C-alpha positions in Angstrom: 55.1 -4.2 -53.6 51.1 -4.9 -54.5 50.9 -7.4 -51.7 52.7 -5.3 -49.3 50.5 -2.7 -50.1 47.2 -4.9 -49.6 48.6 -5.9 -46.0 49.0 -2.9 -44.7 45.4 -2.0 -46.2 44.3 -5.1 -44.4 45.3 -5.0 -41.5 44.5 -1.2 -41.3 41.3 -1.7 -42.4 40.5 -4.7 -39.7 42.2 -2.5 -37.2 40.0 0.8 -37.7 37.1 -0.9 -38.9 36.5 -3.1 -35.0 38.2 0.4 -33.6 34.7 1.9 -34.9 32.3 -1.0 -34.3 33.6 -1.4 -30.4 33.4 2.0 -29.7 29.9 2.2 -31.1 28.8 -0.8 -30.3 31.1 -2.3 -27.5 30.4 -2.2 -23.5 32.8 -0.6 -20.4 32.4 -2.6 -17.5 32.9 -0.5 -14.4 35.0 -1.9 -12.0 33.7 -2.5 -8.3 34.4 -1.5 -4.6 37.1 -3.8 -3.1 34.5 -4.3 -0.5 31.7 -5.9 -2.8 34.4 -9.2 -3.5 34.2 -11.8 -0.6 35.4 -15.1 0.1 32.8 -17.5 -0.6 33.5 -20.8 0.0 37.0 -23.0 0.1 37.6 -26.8 0.2 40.6 -28.1 1.0 39.9 -31.9 0.1 40.1 -35.1 2.2 42.0 -38.3 2.3 41.8 -40.3 -1.0 41.0 -36.4 -2.4 43.3 -34.5 -1.7 43.6 -32.3 -4.8 40.1 -31.2 -4.5 40.9 -27.9 -3.5 39.0 -24.9 -4.7 38.1 -21.4 -3.6 35.0 -19.8 -4.7 34.4 -15.7 -4.8 31.1 -13.6 -4.6 30.5 -10.0 -6.2 27.9 -8.7 -3.4 28.0 -5.5 -6.1 25.4 -5.3 -9.4 28.5 -4.7 -11.7 30.7 -6.9 -12.5 34.4 -7.1 -10.6 37.7 -6.7 -12.3 39.8 -8.7 -10.8 43.0 -7.3 -12.4 46.0 -6.1 -9.8 44.7 -8.7 -7.2 46.2 -12.1 -5.8 44.8 -14.7 -4.1 47.1 -15.4 -1.4 47.5 -18.4 1.3 49.6 -18.8 4.2 50.2 -21.7 7.2 50.2 -21.3 10.8 53.5 -20.0 11.1 54.0 -18.4 7.7 54.8 -14.6 7.9 55.0 -14.1 3.9 52.2 -15.0 1.5 52.4 -18.2 -1.1 50.7 -16.8 -4.4 47.7 -19.1 -5.6 47.0 -17.3 -8.2 47.6 -13.4 -9.2 45.4 -11.9 -12.2 47.3 -9.3 -14.1 44.6 -9.5 -17.5 40.9 -8.4 -16.9 39.2 -11.3 -15.0 35.6 -10.6 -13.7 33.7 -12.0 -11.3 29.8 -11.3 -12.3 27.5 -9.3 -11.0 25.9 -10.8 -7.9 28.0 -14.2 -9.0 30.8 -16.3 -8.5 34.8 -17.0 -9.6 36.0 -20.6 -8.9 39.5 -21.2 -8.7 40.6 -24.6 -8.7 43.5 -27.2 -8.1 44.4 -28.6 -11.7 43.6 -31.6 -10.8 40.2 -30.7 -9.9 39.4 -27.6 -12.2 38.1 -30.0 -15.4 35.7 -32.0 -12.7 34.4 -28.6 -11.2 34.4 -26.4 -13.9 36.6 -23.9 -12.4 37.3 -20.7 -14.3 40.9 -21.1 -13.4 43.8 -23.4 -11.9 46.8 -23.8 -10.7 49.3 -26.5 -9.1 48.5 -25.2 -5.6 47.2 -26.6 -3.2 45.4 -25.9 0.7 45.4 -27.5 3.5 44.2 -27.6 7.7 45.5 -24.8 9.8 46.3 -22.1 6.5 44.9 -18.7 6.3 43.4 -17.4 2.5 43.1 -14.5 1.5 42.2 -11.8 -1.8 44.6 -9.0 -2.1 44.9 -5.5 -4.4 48.6 -5.1 -5.3 51.8 -6.3 -4.1 52.4 -9.7 -2.2 52.8 -9.2 1.3 51.2 -5.6 1.4 49.2 -4.7 -0.7 45.7 -3.9 0.7 43.1 -7.4 1.9 39.8 -7.2 0.1 38.7 -10.1 1.8 40.4 -13.2 4.7 40.0 -16.6 6.2 41.3 -18.4 8.4 40.8 -22.0 9.6 41.8 -24.3 12.6 45.0 -22.8 13.9 45.8 -20.1 11.6 45.9 -16.7 12.8 48.3 -14.8 10.6 45.5 -13.1 8.2 42.0 -13.4 9.9 39.0 -12.1 10.1 38.5 -11.2 14.3 38.3 -15.3 15.3 39.2 -18.2 13.3 36.6 -21.1 11.8 37.6 -24.5 12.9 39.3 -27.2 10.4 36.7 -28.5 8.6 35.6 -32.2 9.0 36.3 -34.6 6.0 34.1 -34.2 3.1 32.7 -30.3 4.5 33.7 -27.3 3.1 33.8 -24.1 4.9 30.7 -22.4 3.6 30.0 -18.3 4.5 26.3 -18.1 5.6 24.1 -16.0 3.0 27.0 -13.8 1.8 26.7 -12.2 5.6 30.1 -10.0 6.6 30.5 -9.1 9.9 34.3 -9.4 9.9 34.5 -12.3 12.2 35.2 -15.2 10.7 33.7 -17.7 13.5 30.2 -16.0 13.0 30.5 -15.9 9.1 31.1 -19.2 7.7 30.3 -23.2 9.0 32.7 -25.8 8.6 30.7 -28.9 9.2 32.4 -28.0 12.9 29.6 -25.3 14.3 26.1 -25.1 13.9 24.6 -24.5 10.6 21.8 -21.9 11.8 21.8 -18.5 10.3 21.8 -17.1 14.6 25.5 -16.1 15.1 27.0 -18.6 17.6 29.1 -16.9 19.9 32.7 -17.7 21.1 33.7 -18.8 24.7 36.2 -18.3 26.4 37.7 -20.2 29.2 38.7 -16.9 31.6 36.9 -17.0 34.8 35.5 -13.9 36.3 32.9 -12.9 39.1 31.5 -9.6 37.4 29.1 -9.8 34.2 31.1 -6.5 33.8 34.4 -5.3 33.7 35.7 -1.7 33.5 37.2 0.1 30.5 38.6 3.4 29.8 37.7 3.5 26.0 35.7 6.0 24.9 33.5 5.1 21.6 31.3 7.1 19.5 28.6 5.3 18.1 28.5 5.2 14.4 24.6 6.3 13.1 24.9 3.3 10.7 23.7 0.3 12.6 23.7 -3.5 12.0 20.7 -5.4 14.0 21.7 -9.0 15.0 19.2 -11.9 14.0 18.1 -12.5 17.5 19.3 -9.9 20.4 17.3 -6.4 20.8 16.9 -3.8 23.1 13.6 -4.4 24.3 13.3 -1.8 26.9 14.8 1.4 29.0 14.4 3.5 31.4 15.6 7.3 31.5 13.4 9.5 32.9 12.1 7.2 36.4 9.7 8.8 38.6 11.7 10.0 41.5 15.1 9.2 41.4 17.2 8.0 38.7 20.0 6.2 40.1 18.3 3.5 41.5 15.3 2.9 38.9 17.4 3.7 35.6 17.7 0.6 33.7 18.7 -0.9 30.3 17.6 -4.4 29.0 18.1 -7.0 26.9 16.1 -10.1 24.8 17.3 -13.3 23.6 14.4 -14.3 21.0 17.2 -17.0 19.6 16.9 -20.5 20.7 20.5 -20.9 22.2 22.3 -18.9 24.7 24.1 -15.8 23.6 27.5 -15.5 25.3 28.5 -11.6 25.3 32.4 -12.4 25.6 34.8 -9.4 25.0 31.3 -7.7 23.8 30.6 -3.3 25.6 28.0 -1.6 26.2 27.7 1.9 25.3 26.0 5.1 25.9 25.9 8.2 24.0 29.7 9.3 25.0 30.2 7.7 27.9 33.3 5.4 29.1 31.8 2.0 27.7 31.7 -1.1 30.1 32.8 -4.5 29.0 30.8 -8.0 29.5 32.7 -10.4 30.8 34.0 -13.8 29.6 30.6 -15.8 31.8 28.3 -12.8 30.6 24.7 -15.0 29.1 21.6 -14.3 27.5 20.3 -17.9 27.5 17.5 -18.1 25.3 14.2 -16.5 24.8 15.7 -14.8 28.3 15.4 -10.8 29.1 19.0 -9.4 30.9 18.1 -6.7 32.9 21.0 -4.3 33.0 20.9 -1.5 35.9 22.8 2.0 35.8 23.7 1.3 39.6 25.0 -1.6 38.2 26.5 -0.1 34.6 27.3 3.4 35.8 26.0 4.3 32.7 23.6 7.1 33.0 20.1 7.6 30.3 19.9 11.3 29.3 16.1 12.5 30.0 16.2 14.5 27.2 17.3 11.5 24.7 20.1 10.1 23.6 21.7 7.0 22.1 23.2 3.4 23.7 24.8 0.1 21.3 26.2 -3.1 22.2 29.3 -3.3 20.4 31.0 -6.8 19.4 34.8 -7.3 18.4 34.0 -4.8 15.2 33.5 -1.2 15.3 30.3 -1.4 14.1 27.1 -1.3 16.7 25.5 -4.6 16.7 22.7 -3.5 17.7 22.0 0.2 18.6 18.7 2.9 19.8 18.2 6.5 19.6 15.2 7.4 21.7 13.8 11.0 22.2 13.2 13.1 25.1 11.7 10.4 27.7 8.4 11.6 29.8 8.9 11.1 33.3 7.2 7.9 34.7 7.3 6.1 30.8 9.6 3.7 29.7 10.4 2.8 25.8 9.8 -0.8 24.8 10.0 -2.3 21.4 6.5 -3.7 20.5 7.7 -6.9 19.0 10.6 -9.5 18.9 11.7 -7.9 15.8 12.4 -4.2 16.0 14.0 -2.4 12.4 11.9 0.3 12.3 11.6 3.7 14.7 7.8 3.2 15.0 8.4 -0.3 16.6 9.7 1.4 19.9 7.1 3.4 21.9 6.5 5.2 25.0 5.0 3.0 27.5 3.2 3.5 30.9 4.2 0.1 31.8 7.7 -0.6 33.0 8.1 -4.5 33.0 11.9 -4.8 33.9 13.3 -8.2 33.1 10.0 -9.6 31.7 7.9 -9.5 28.9 7.1 -6.0 27.8 3.4 -5.0 28.7 2.2 -2.1 26.3 -0.5 0.0 27.6 -0.1 3.7 25.5 0.0 7.1 27.4 -2.9 9.3 26.2 -2.0 11.2 22.6 -3.6 14.7 21.3 -6.0 14.3 18.8 -5.3 15.7 15.4 -6.5 18.5 13.0 -7.5 17.6 9.9 -8.4 20.8 7.7 -8.0 22.3 4.5 -6.9 26.4 5.5 -9.9 28.4 3.6 -8.0 30.2 0.3 -6.0 32.8 0.9 -8.3 35.6 -0.8 -12.3 35.4 -0.4 -15.2 37.5 -2.3 -18.0 35.2 -0.3 -20.1 36.8 2.3 -19.8 33.6 4.0 -17.1 30.7 4.6 -18.4 27.0 5.1 -15.5 25.9 7.6 -15.4 22.0 8.0 -13.0 20.3 10.6 -14.8 16.5 10.8 -12.3 15.0 9.3 -10.2 15.5 12.5 -10.1 12.3 15.1 -8.4 11.2 18.3 -5.9 8.1 18.1 -7.7 6.1 21.5 -11.3 7.3 19.7 -11.8 9.5 22.2 -14.8 12.3 22.3 -13.8 15.8 20.5 -14.2 19.1 21.6 -14.2 21.9 18.9 -14.0 25.5 19.1 -13.8 28.1 16.2 -12.0 31.3 16.4 -12.3 34.3 14.3 -10.0 37.1 15.2 -9.4 35.9 18.6 -13.1 35.6 19.4 -14.9 32.7 19.7 -17.7 32.0 16.8 -18.8 28.3 17.0 -18.2 25.0 18.7 -19.3 22.4 16.3 -17.0 20.7 13.7 -18.6 22.3 11.1 -20.1 26.2 10.7 -20.8 28.7 8.5 -19.3 31.9 8.9 -20.4 35.5 7.8 -16.7 37.6 7.2 -16.5 41.1 6.3 -14.2 43.1 4.4 -10.1 43.2 5.3 -7.5 40.6 7.0 -9.1 37.8 9.7 -7.4 35.1 11.5 -9.1 31.7 11.9 -8.2 29.3 14.4 -9.3 25.9 15.0 -8.9 24.0 18.5 -9.7 20.7 19.7 -9.1 18.4 22.9 -10.0 15.3 24.3 -10.4 16.9 27.9 -6.7 16.3 28.8 -5.0 17.3 25.6 -5.2 19.6 22.3 -4.2 20.6 19.0 -4.3 24.0 17.0 -4.4 25.2 13.5 -4.6 28.7 12.5 -5.1 30.3 9.0 -4.9 33.7 7.5 -7.1 35.0 4.7 -8.2 38.2 3.4 -12.0 39.3 2.6 -11.8 41.5 -0.9 -15.2 43.6 -1.7 -16.6 41.8 -5.5 -15.6 43.9 -8.8 -18.5 45.2 -10.5 -16.3 44.8 -13.4 -17.8 41.5 -15.3 -14.8 39.1 -16.1 -14.0 38.5 -19.6 -14.4 34.8 -19.6 -12.2 34.6 -23.0 -9.1 36.1 -20.6 -7.1 33.1 -20.0 -5.4 34.5 -17.1 -8.3 35.0 -15.6 -9.4 31.3 -16.0 -5.8 29.6 -15.6 -5.2 31.6 -12.2 -1.5 32.3 -14.4 0.2 35.9 -14.7 -0.4 38.1 -17.0 3.2 38.4 -17.6 3.7 35.0 -18.8 5.2 34.9 -22.2 2.5 35.1 -25.1 1.8 32.4 -27.0 0.5 32.5 -30.8 -2.8 31.2 -30.6 -4.3 28.6 -33.4 -8.1 28.2 -34.1 -9.3 25.6 -31.7 -10.6 22.0 -33.1 -14.6 22.5 -33.6 -15.7 20.9 -30.7 -19.7 20.0 -29.4 -20.2 21.1 -26.3 -22.8 18.5 -24.4 -26.4 19.8 -23.9 -26.7 17.6 -20.9 -24.8 19.8 -18.7 -26.5 20.9 -15.5 -25.6 23.1 -12.4 -23.3 20.9 -10.3 -24.9 18.9 -7.7 -23.0 20.5 -4.7 -24.2 19.0 -1.5 -26.4 22.1 0.3 -24.7 23.4 3.7 -28.0 21.8 5.6 -27.0 18.4 4.6 -23.9 17.6 5.5 -22.5 15.5 8.1 -25.4 12.9 7.3 -24.5 9.0 7.1 -24.7 8.5 3.4 -24.0 5.3 1.0 -22.6 6.5 -2.4 -22.5 3.9 -5.6 -20.4 5.0 -8.4 -17.5 4.7 -10.7 -13.7 4.7 -9.7 -12.1 8.2 -11.9 -8.6 7.6 -10.7 -6.7 6.6 -7.7 -5.7 6.8 -4.4 -1.9 8.9 -4.5 -3.1 10.6 -7.8 -4.5 13.4 -6.6 -4.0 13.2 -2.9 -3.2 10.3 -0.4 -5.8 10.5 1.8 -8.9 10.3 -1.4 -9.9 9.5 -4.7 -12.9 10.3 -6.9 -16.3 8.7 -8.1 -18.0 9.5 -10.9 -21.7 9.0 -8.7 -24.5 7.1 -10.3 -27.1 9.4 -9.8 -25.3 12.9 -10.0 -23.7 14.8 -12.2 -20.2 15.9 -10.4 -17.3 13.9 -8.7 -17.5 13.4 -5.5 -14.4 13.0 -3.3 -13.7 9.6 -1.3 -12.3 10.2 1.4 -10.2 8.0 4.2 -7.8 9.7 7.0 -5.5 7.1 7.5 -5.1 6.2 3.7 -6.5 2.6 4.1 -8.3 1.7 0.8 -8.7 -1.6 -0.9 -7.1 -2.2 -4.3 -9.0 -0.2 -6.7 -9.2 0.4 -11.0 -10.2 2.7 -12.6 -13.4 1.5 -13.8 -14.2 -0.2 -10.9 -17.8 0.3 -9.4 -18.2 0.7 -5.7 -20.4 1.2 -3.4 -19.1 3.2 0.3 -20.7 4.4 3.1 -19.9 7.1 5.4 -20.6 11.2 6.6 -21.2 13.9 3.9 -19.1 17.4 3.7 -18.0 19.8 1.2 -13.9 20.7 0.8 -13.2 23.4 -1.0 -16.2 23.5 -3.0 -16.1 20.0 -3.8 -18.2 16.9 -2.1 -16.9 14.6 0.0 -17.7 11.4 1.7 -15.7 10.5 4.5 -15.0 7.0 5.3 -15.5 6.2 9.2 -14.1 2.4 8.6 -11.3 0.7 6.8 -14.1 -1.8 5.1 -16.8 1.1 4.0 -16.1 0.3 0.1 -17.2 -2.5 -1.5 -16.5 -3.0 -5.1 -19.6 -4.5 -7.1 -18.4 -4.5 -10.6 -15.5 -3.6 -13.1 -14.7 -1.7 -16.5 -17.0 0.1 -16.2 -17.2 3.4 -18.6 -17.8 7.2 -18.5 -18.3 9.0 -21.0 -17.2 12.8 -20.5 -18.6 15.9 -21.6 -16.3 18.0 -24.7 -15.9 21.8 -23.2 -14.5 24.7 -24.4 -11.8 26.8 -21.6 -13.4 29.6 -22.1 -16.6 28.6 -21.3 -15.7 27.3 -17.5 -17.8 28.3 -15.0 -18.8 27.9 -11.2 -21.0 25.3 -12.6 -18.6 23.3 -13.7 -16.8 23.0 -10.3 -17.0 18.9 -10.0 -17.6 17.9 -13.7 -15.9 15.2 -15.3 -15.1 16.9 -18.8 -12.3 16.6 -22.2 -10.4 19.7 -23.6 -8.3 19.9 -26.9 -6.0 22.1 -27.3 -2.0 22.9 -27.8 0.4 22.7 -25.3 1.3 26.4 -24.7 3.7 25.7 -20.8 5.1 22.8 -19.1 6.3 23.4 -15.4 6.6 20.6 -13.1 3.7 18.1 -13.1 1.2 21.0 -15.0 0.7 20.9 -18.6 -1.0 24.2 -19.6 -3.5 23.5 -22.9 -4.5 26.5 -24.9 -7.7 25.9 -26.9 -7.7 29.3 -28.4 -10.6 30.4 -26.2 -8.4 30.1 -23.6 -5.6 28.6 -21.5 -6.2 25.7 -18.3 -3.8 24.3 -16.3 -3.7 20.2 -16.3 -2.3 18.4 -13.4 -1.1 15.4 -13.3 0.3 14.4 -9.6 2.3 10.9 -10.5 4.2 12.5 -13.9 6.4 15.3 -14.0 5.6 17.2 -17.4 9.0 18.3 -17.8 9.9 14.5 -18.1 7.1 13.4 -21.0 8.1 13.8 -24.3 5.5 16.2 -25.1 6.6 19.2 -27.4 5.1 22.5 -27.1 3.0 23.3 -30.1 1.9 19.5 -30.1 -2.2 19.2 -30.2 -3.2 17.1 -26.7 -6.8 16.1 -25.3 -6.6 16.0 -22.0 -9.8 13.9 -19.7 -10.0 14.7 -15.9 -11.5 16.3 -13.3 -12.6 19.9 -12.9 -11.0 21.3 -9.8 -11.5 25.2 -8.8 -8.0 25.9 -6.6 -6.8 29.2 -5.4 -4.5 29.3 -8.5 -7.5 29.1 -10.6 -9.2 26.5 -12.8 -7.1 22.7 -12.8 -8.1 19.2 -14.1 -6.8 16.6 -12.5 -5.9 14.3 -15.5 -4.4 10.7 -15.2 -1.6 9.6 -17.4 -3.3 7.4 -19.0 -5.7 10.4 -20.3 -3.4 12.7 -21.9 -3.1 12.1 -25.5 -1.2 13.7 -28.0 -3.1 13.6 -31.3 0.2 15.6 -33.3 3.7 16.7 -33.3 4.4 20.1 -33.8 5.3 21.0 -37.7 9.2 22.1 -38.7 8.8 25.6 -40.4 11.1 24.8 -43.2 9.0 21.3 -44.0 5.4 23.2 -43.5 6.3 25.7 -46.0 7.5 23.4 -48.4 4.5 21.3 -48.2 1.1 23.0 -47.9 -1.1 20.6 -46.6 -0.2 17.8 -44.4 -2.8 16.2 -41.8 -2.4 17.1 -38.4 -2.4 13.7 -37.3 1.3 13.2 -39.1 4.5 14.5 -36.9 6.9 15.4 -38.7 10.2 15.0 -36.5 13.4 17.1 -37.3 16.4 15.1 -38.2 18.9 13.8 -35.7 22.4 14.9 -36.9 23.9 12.4 -34.0 22.2 8.6 -34.8 23.1 10.4 -38.7 26.8 10.4 -37.8 26.7 7.1 -35.9 25.4 5.5 -39.5 28.0 6.8 -41.7 30.5 5.8 -39.0 29.0 2.0 -38.6 29.3 2.4 -42.4 32.8 3.3 -42.9 33.8 0.9 -40.5 32.1 -2.0 -42.1 33.5 -0.9 -45.4 36.9 -1.1 -44.2 36.7 -4.4 -43.0 35.2 -5.7 -46.3 38.3 -4.5 -47.9 40.6 -5.6 -45.2 38.9 -9.1 -45.4 39.5 -9.1 -49.0 43.1 -8.1 -49.2 43.6 -11.0 -47.0 41.7 -13.3 -49.0 43.7 -11.9 -52.7 47.1 -12.4 -51.2 46.2 -16.2 -50.4 44.3 -16.7 -54.0 45.9 -18.6 -57.6 45.9 -14.7 -58.4 49.5 -13.9 -56.8 51.2 -16.1 -59.3 50.4 -13.1 -61.9 52.6 -11.1 -59.4 55.8 -9.7 -60.9 58.8 -11.2 -59.9 60.3 -7.7 -58.6 56.9 -7.4 -56.1 57.8 -11.1 -55.1 61.7 -9.9 -54.3 60.1 -7.2 -52.2 58.0 -9.6 -50.2 
């Protein structure tokens, strides 16, 4: 009885202990979608080595593919039922982006195959990976060679020559075996080899009645492109519309069984003799194809034997007389086609771009204004062809200035402001609205956190704690804002990089000038900057301006910045939030206080004298591990925005000095250093530790029980217990 109890106890301990450990640390493999498994390579042996047969499968997915429930089957060229090569009734995985190999038993050891059976392969066979029952299960992938057409995708590949395996090219899958595989009888080039037929035809097109809707997702082949279309010619459309194809490959591309589709019109099919020779164009006129290109925009596509378009093109409303042309021989994105003034039917494209309207670059004034004058700066606006620009500023529909930058007197009330720029032919316009208010005679309380940060006074009240003592810099002076009379001047500025392009805005970054006491924006409208690192010392040349009270240097060329040194340090001013004033605009400061709130990319820090919004354009504060009540320090450029003061701080310049204390713990430990963070207990982790300990104990008890059963101590067991065994 004792040994029987030990057996039960041992088995139970091992079973439940193993189950606990598996539940805690076991990995669950997700089965990939069926379309991710491909037949990658097949070998059918050769004379003298007839049993060197193997099939290599490949998994396109980033997750392991489970073969359980699948079967590898074959058919002969006359066969109508499946012959099982291997069926999987238990888990067997093709690794993520990896291979799994079946081989004949005689070749399995040498090949180090994953699985083997006695089946063989031969010429004129078909092969398929099927999910489910033989003959009727879903085909995952199929391959036919020689004269086998039972299980083939579109057209079979030829029988391989001796010593050659059938290999898939770059794991591509166009559902055409003749294009996806090589076997020693066709070119090993990655260019798709066209399939020819002997059907004679005197026309390059034959009509059809099928209507096909173009699929949005298209696959661009290696060498054939839609190089140019003319939807809206000057004069009559019928005799002047055309579609032009180009073959940039080294081989002729035969268009047998291909069809051309425009919108949902009846497609036209290329005949067996239709060919685009290597490096040549094929011009397809509307008169020839009867395909109409819509002047208001449309879609066109070239299809092969499958449902997905080989190449396709969407175009917008067509300007009269212009053609939509590819700017290179390998277009992939929408930007690789342009409307062009120079039609070149059947010839190499000549790109002459039409005039484009100038573009306004302007930040509208703040919605509410208290100053009696506004400084307007539209000098960042530009013309794509670098044509001279004419400026016109209008206030309440009256022209007030015709220069790039102007000083505008404003009266109380609501106003509309417009900037219109023109290159003499085309124009651009931007409209802004703002309200001029009468300044209040009551002096604002600088300790009011709402006045400082621009936050609503109804914001949830957070208990203030005394701020860490801060020594304010005595070297602080009035911000060196460029005077309006000195804007639009050429300037070469040297300074140290404080942040990187994209952290505050994609078109600019800040530097601290060598001779100054306020940060400068370095601005480039096309976002082209050298590779920079915070702390780089640079020299930049451009034109001065002021935007939202900040100094800006507008670069005129892409190479206007020179990096002169690295790893330079700028010491920030230590600041008290409640003392921030107009003269602090653009200063590089450090603040210290408690985290009072988080919203999006903004952290609200309160130092006891006021609250300041700390902004980082790269890191969402809600996803940062900072907890409300933590003591933080933040360093960055101080900016005045429409919603109040903000500190532009990089993620690396945000430092957590202490974590909030748990109230119960704090009450029992009266004095704890502010640099120590007391974290609450993690109940889930604690439970996992107890389960782990229980599992280990059960395994130890189970192992000891089995060991005891085989030890000499069994001799001490009573006869009664032996009989019960």
